[in-house]
N, C-alpha and C positions, 0 to 999 in steps of 0.2 A: 129759154122760156120760162116765164113765172108760173107759179102754180095756180094763180087765180085766173089766168088764161088758158089753162090747160081744160079740156072737156073730161068728164068722168071716164069715158072710153079710153082716152089717151093715158090716164093715170092708172087704169086698170092694166095696161099693158107693161107698166114699170113694176119692179120689185118693191117690197116695203123699204128695203135699204136705199134703192134709188130715190124713192119719194122722200126718205129721211135726209138724204144728201141735199136734196132741193130746199127743204124746209130750213135746214140749218144754213144754207148759203143764204136764203132770203132773210132770216132772222138775225144774222150777224152777231148772235150771242148764243152761249150754251143753253140747252134745254135738258130737262129730265126725261127718264124713259117714259113714264106714264103719259106726260104731256105730249111727247112725240106721238106715241101710238094713238092717243086720243085724236090727235090732228089727222093722223092717217085713216082712222076709222070714219071721221067726220067727212074727209074729202072723198072716200071711196063709198060712202052712204052704207056702211056696214052696220049690222044690228049691234047694240050695246053688249051682247053676250059675248061677242068675239074678243072684246077687251079681256075679260077674265080668263078665257080658255087660251088665247094666244099671246098673251103678254111675255110669258117666260121664253117662248120661241122666238119672240121679236128681240128680247134682250139678248139672248144667245146670238142670234144672227148679227146684232151689232157688235157684240164682243169679238166676233171672228173676222169682221170685216176691217181691213187696214185703213180705211178712209176715215173711221171714227176713232176718237180717244175719249175715255171715261175720265173726267176730271176728278179731283179730291172732293169736291162737294157734291158728287153724284149725277152731275150733269154731263151730257153728251157734247161734243164739239167736233168740227172737222179737224183732222189732224194736220192738215196743211197750215192752220193758223198757229200751230204750236211747234217751236223749235227744241230740240235737245240742248240741254246746258253742258253735255259732256262732250269733249273734243279730243280725239285721240292724238297724241303728239308722239312722233318718232324722233328718238334722239340717235346720236351716232353709235351709242353704245347697243342699241336694239339692232340697228342695221348691220352691226359686226356680228351679233349673235345669230342673225337670220342666215348669213352667208356660210357660217361655220356649219350649221346643222343641215343645210340643204342635201349634201351628199348622203348623210345617214337617212333621212327621209326617203330619198330616191331608192336606196337599197331596201328599205323596208317595204316600199310599194311593190318594187319587183319580185320580193319574196312572197308577198300576199297574192300577187297576180299568179304566180307559179302554183301556189297551194290551191288556188280556186280554179285553175283551168280544168276544163271539162271536155273530154275527148269527143263526146256525141255533139254532133252539129244540129242546130234546129234550123230547118228551112224557113225562110221568111215567105209568109204567104201574102202577096200582093191583093189577091181577091178578097181577103178578110178586110183589109183597110178600105178597099173600094166599096164594101157594103157599109161601113161605118161613116163614110163622109157625109151623108145626108142627115145624120143624127143631130139633134139640138139639144142643148142643155137647158133645163127648165128649173128655176128656183123653186125651193119648197113652198115658199109663200105663194107664187104663182099657180102652182099645183093645187093647193087647198082652195085658192079662190075659184078655180075652175069647177071643183066639185061642188 
């Protein structure tokens, strides 16, 4: 669904990162941080003061989201539009090295497991998981909008 067809109420249910994803999908070209955030503020009809107080948090959110990539010119784009130039090539020599070192690695793992063995057993509490099943994860941006 396009952003122009979405109501303000529908947009408010989305995180800033999700709105950014929709903006970049529609724009078909990279956009800088400030312009992206200004578009979000305009779409959500937020006061201009939000820009200055939340732009840093917005930048951090984009930086940690794997859907987005920051290009050399300082503009954001969808990672799916960019491919990596680096391809790992496995040679016969590499394959031989891997087979030789496997037994040593297994022995090291067994030794580490023995060293970390704990005689005390912790009981699994199914009731604790039952209490947590109804919890919902809320994005920080959504939490701040509710306040």
